[in-house]
C-alpha positions as CSV (number, residue, x, y, z in Angstrom):
1,X,60.6,138.1,19.5
2,X,57.0,138.4,18.4
3,X,54.7,135.5,19.0
4,X,52.6,134.7,15.5
5,X,50.1,131.7,15.4
6,X,47.2,131.2,13.1
7,X,43.8,130.0,13.7
8,X,41.9,126.8,12.9
9,X,39.4,128.7,11.1
10,X,37.7,128.2,7.3
11,X,40.1,131.1,6.1
12,X,43.9,131.5,7.9
13,X,43.9,134.6,10.3
14,X,47.2,136.2,11.6
15,X,47.3,137.1,15.1
16,X,50.3,138.7,16.6
17,X,51.2,140.8,19.9
18,X,54.6,142.5,18.2
19,X,57.1,142.9,21.0
20,X,59.7,144.3,18.9
21,X,60.1,146.2,14.9
22,X,58.6,144.3,12.5
23,X,58.4,144.6,8.7
24,X,56.1,142.2,7.4
25,X,54.9,138.8,8.2
26,X,55.0,136.0,5.6
27,X,52.7,132.5,5.2
28,X,54.1,129.7,3.7
29,X,52.7,126.3,2.2
30,X,55.9,124.5,3.8
31,X,58.6,124.6,6.1
32,X,61.0,127.5,4.4
33,X,64.3,125.5,3.6
34,X,67.3,127.0,1.4
35,X,67.4,126.8,-2.4
36,X,63.5,125.8,-1.9
37,X,60.4,127.3,-3.3
38,X,58.6,127.9,0.4
39,X,55.4,128.0,-1.6
40,X,54.4,131.5,-0.5
41,X,50.6,131.9,0.4
42,X,50.8,135.7,1.5
43,X,52.9,138.4,2.4
44,X,51.4,140.9,5.2
45,X,52.9,144.4,5.6
46,X,53.1,145.0,9.4
47,X,52.5,149.0,8.8
48,X,48.8,148.3,7.0
49,X,47.9,146.4,10.0
50,X,49.4,147.5,12.9
51,X,46.7,146.2,15.4
52,X,48.5,142.7,14.8
53,X,45.3,141.3,12.9
54,X,45.0,140.1,9.6
55,X,42.2,137.7,7.6
56,X,43.7,135.9,4.6
57,X,42.1,135.0,1.9
58,X,43.7,131.7,2.1
59,X,40.9,128.9,2.7
60,X,41.9,126.0,5.2
61,X,39.5,123.8,4.1
62,X,39.5,120.3,5.6
63,X,43.6,118.9,5.1
64,X,44.8,115.7,5.6
65,X,45.8,115.3,9.4
66,X,49.5,114.9,10.1
67,X,51.9,112.4,11.7
68,X,49.4,109.2,10.9
69,X,46.7,110.8,12.9
70,X,43.8,110.8,10.0
71,X,40.9,108.7,11.2
72,X,41.5,105.1,10.7
73,X,39.2,102.6,13.3
74,X,41.9,99.9,12.4
75,X,44.8,102.1,13.2
76,X,47.2,100.4,16.0
77,X,49.9,103.6,16.3
78,X,50.0,107.3,15.3
79,X,53.4,109.8,16.3
80,X,53.5,111.5,19.1
81,X,53.9,115.2,19.7
82,X,53.3,118.4,17.3
83,X,53.0,117.7,13.6
84,X,52.3,120.9,11.2
85,X,49.7,121.3,8.2
86,X,51.4,122.5,5.1
87,X,50.9,126.3,6.7
88,X,54.1,128.1,7.8
89,X,54.6,131.6,9.2
90,X,57.5,134.1,9.8
91,X,57.6,137.2,10.9
92,X,60.5,139.3,9.5
93,X,62.3,142.2,9.9
94,X,65.0,143.3,7.2
95,X,66.4,140.4,6.0
96,X,65.7,138.6,9.4
97,X,63.6,136.1,10.2
98,X,62.5,137.0,14.0
99,X,60.2,133.9,14.7
100,X,58.5,131.3,12.9
101,X,56.0,128.4,13.5
102,X,53.1,126.6,12.1
103,X,49.3,125.6,12.2
104,X,49.4,122.2,13.4
105,X,47.8,119.5,15.9
106,X,48.9,118.8,19.2
107,X,47.4,115.2,20.0
108,X,49.4,114.1,23.1
109,X,50.2,117.4,24.7
110,X,49.2,116.4,28.0
111,X,52.0,113.3,27.5
112,X,54.4,115.4,26.1
113,X,54.2,118.0,29.1
114,X,53.9,115.5,31.4
115,X,57.0,116.1,33.6
116,X,56.1,119.9,34.2
117,X,51.9,119.4,34.5
118,X,51.8,115.6,36.0
119,X,51.7,116.6,39.8
120,X,49.1,119.0,39.0
121,X,45.3,118.2,40.3
122,X,42.6,117.6,36.9
123,X,40.7,120.6,38.3
124,X,43.4,123.3,38.4
125,X,44.5,122.4,34.7
126,X,43.2,125.0,32.0
127,X,41.5,122.4,29.9
128,X,40.6,123.7,26.5
129,X,37.4,122.3,25.4
130,X,34.3,122.4,22.7
131,X,30.9,123.7,23.4
132,X,28.1,121.5,22.1
133,X,31.1,119.4,20.5
134,X,28.8,116.6,18.4
135,X,27.4,119.7,16.7
136,X,29.4,120.0,13.5
137,X,27.4,118.2,10.6
138,X,24.0,116.7,10.0
139,X,21.5,119.2,10.0
140,X,19.9,120.8,6.5
141,X,21.9,123.8,5.3
142,X,19.2,126.2,6.3
143,X,19.6,125.7,9.6
144,X,23.2,125.3,9.9
145,X,23.7,128.5,11.0
146,X,21.2,128.3,14.3
147,X,22.5,124.4,15.4
148,X,25.8,123.7,14.5
149,X,28.8,125.3,17.0
150,X,32.0,123.5,15.2
151,X,33.4,122.6,12.0
152,X,35.4,119.6,12.5
153,X,34.4,116.3,13.9
154,X,35.3,115.4,17.4
155,X,38.3,113.0,16.3
156,X,39.6,115.9,14.7
157,X,38.8,118.1,17.9
158,X,40.9,115.9,20.0
159,X,43.4,115.3,17.4
160,X,43.9,119.4,17.4
161,X,44.1,119.4,21.7
162,X,40.7,119.7,23.0
163,X,40.5,117.5,25.8
164,X,37.1,118.9,27.1
165,X,34.0,117.8,25.2
166,X,30.3,119.2,25.9
167,X,27.3,116.8,24.4
168,X,23.9,117.0,24.4
169,X,22.1,113.8,24.0
170,X,18.6,113.1,22.6
171,X,16.6,109.8,22.4
172,X,14.3,108.9,19.0
173,X,12.2,105.4,19.6
174,X,13.6,103.0,17.0
175,X,16.9,104.8,15.9
176,X,18.3,105.4,19.6
177,X,20.4,107.9,20.8
178,X,21.5,111.3,18.8
179,X,23.6,114.1,20.0
180,X,21.4,116.9,19.8
181,X,21.3,120.6,19.9
182,X,18.5,121.4,22.4
183,X,15.8,119.7,20.3
184,X,17.3,119.5,17.3
185,X,18.9,116.1,16.4
186,X,22.1,116.6,14.9
187,X,24.2,113.2,14.5
188,X,24.0,109.7,15.8
189,X,26.3,109.1,19.0
190,X,27.6,105.7,18.8
191,X,30.2,106.7,15.8
192,X,31.2,109.6,18.1
193,X,31.8,106.9,21.1
194,X,33.9,105.2,18.7
195,X,36.6,108.3,17.6
196,X,36.9,108.9,21.2
197,X,37.5,104.8,22.0
198,X,40.3,104.9,18.9
199,X,41.8,108.4,20.5
200,X,42.6,106.8,23.9
201,X,44.1,103.8,22.4
202,X,46.5,105.7,20.2
203,X,47.1,108.6,22.6
204,X,47.4,107.0,26.2
205,X,48.6,109.5,28.3
206,X,45.9,111.9,27.0
207,X,43.3,112.9,30.0
208,X,39.7,113.4,28.1
209,X,36.4,114.8,30.0
210,X,33.2,114.4,28.3
211,X,30.2,116.0,30.6
212,X,26.6,114.6,29.3
213,X,25.6,118.4,29.7
214,X,21.7,117.9,29.0
215,X,19.1,115.1,27.9
216,X,17.1,118.1,25.9
217,X,14.6,115.3,24.0
218,X,12.3,113.7,24.7
219,X,11.4,116.4,27.7
220,X,10.5,113.5,29.8
221,X,14.1,111.8,29.4
222,X,13.3,108.7,31.7
223,X,15.3,106.6,34.0
224,X,15.0,103.8,31.8
225,X,16.8,106.3,28.9
226,X,19.4,106.9,31.2
227,X,20.2,103.3,32.0
228,X,20.3,102.2,28.6
229,X,22.4,104.9,27.7
230,X,24.8,104.7,30.6
231,X,25.0,101.0,29.5
232,X,25.8,101.8,26.0
233,X,28.5,104.5,27.5
234,X,30.3,101.4,29.7
235,X,30.1,99.1,26.4
236,X,32.0,101.0,24.1
237,X,34.0,103.0,26.4
238,X,33.8,101.2,30.2
239,X,37.8,100.5,30.2
240,X,39.1,103.9,29.7
241,X,36.4,105.4,32.6
242,X,37.7,106.7,35.7
243,X,35.1,105.5,38.5
244,X,33.6,108.4,40.0
245,X,34.7,107.3,43.7
246,X,38.0,108.1,42.7
247,X,37.4,112.0,41.8
248,X,38.8,113.1,45.4
249,X,36.9,116.0,47.0
250,X,38.2,119.5,46.2
251,X,40.3,119.8,42.6
252,X,40.5,115.8,42.3
253,X,43.6,113.2,41.7
254,X,46.7,114.5,39.9
255,X,47.5,113.3,36.6
256,X,50.2,111.1,37.9
257,X,47.6,109.4,39.6
258,X,45.1,109.4,37.0
259,X,48.1,107.7,34.7
260,X,48.8,105.2,37.2
261,X,45.3,104.0,37.7
262,X,45.0,103.7,33.6
263,X,41.8,105.1,33.2
264,X,41.9,108.7,31.5
265,X,38.3,109.4,30.7
266,X,36.6,111.7,33.1
267,X,32.6,111.5,32.3
268,X,30.5,114.0,33.8
269,X,26.6,113.0,33.7
270,X,23.7,115.7,34.3
271,X,21.2,113.5,36.2
272,X,21.9,113.1,39.8
273,X,19.7,110.0,39.8
274,X,21.3,108.0,37.3
275,X,24.9,109.1,39.3
276,X,23.8,107.9,42.8
């Protein structure tokens, strides 16, 4: 069957690798059920787009996160597993549906796959990540194209399945610590740490790597600034942080080992003196 999927973009795109005879794709608003109107959004003839790529005019926007995963600082539970946005797609040959899937979130994919991946070392797993994960909003429209790298907040990135976050940190007198894109200030870091903490609470077997990749502002980011920032990290996230001495040589501990320790947040910190 030809695998099909959509990408989380401002508009939906269809990417497919057709492995057999195929007539067209249908994009729906909801799962197709007999005697119900599925809300057809687009019908795409394969012969018009034999490369398997088609950019629709259907805007993705910012739909509500399904499965109880909308961010709520007071939430105590959310549903594990894969949850669908109101976007479904099917590949059709004649009157036969060959394959179907939905665009959705995967907030607990590590837990869902624990039997298959638990024995693997953390360093041997392909982990989905985002570059400049905190650069998603907070700058004037004039510079958005030069500064922003993401179009979803950190919470939505985590709920979508991202498990590696790349941050660059700046410090500003009387204002505190911010996400930066090089020398440009983007947004405050504390609310993002709260999102990470809530995700760790609601998804108790997901392992997340947070890489404080650079400290670009000020250019003389002092040891005192580092100490204060590390204190903030310990205060906000300390109960989840896997101590550095438990990261074994080579490819690190297995996921099973990390789960047994119940500390699933791995911090990478780009200042050797502070790490020591």
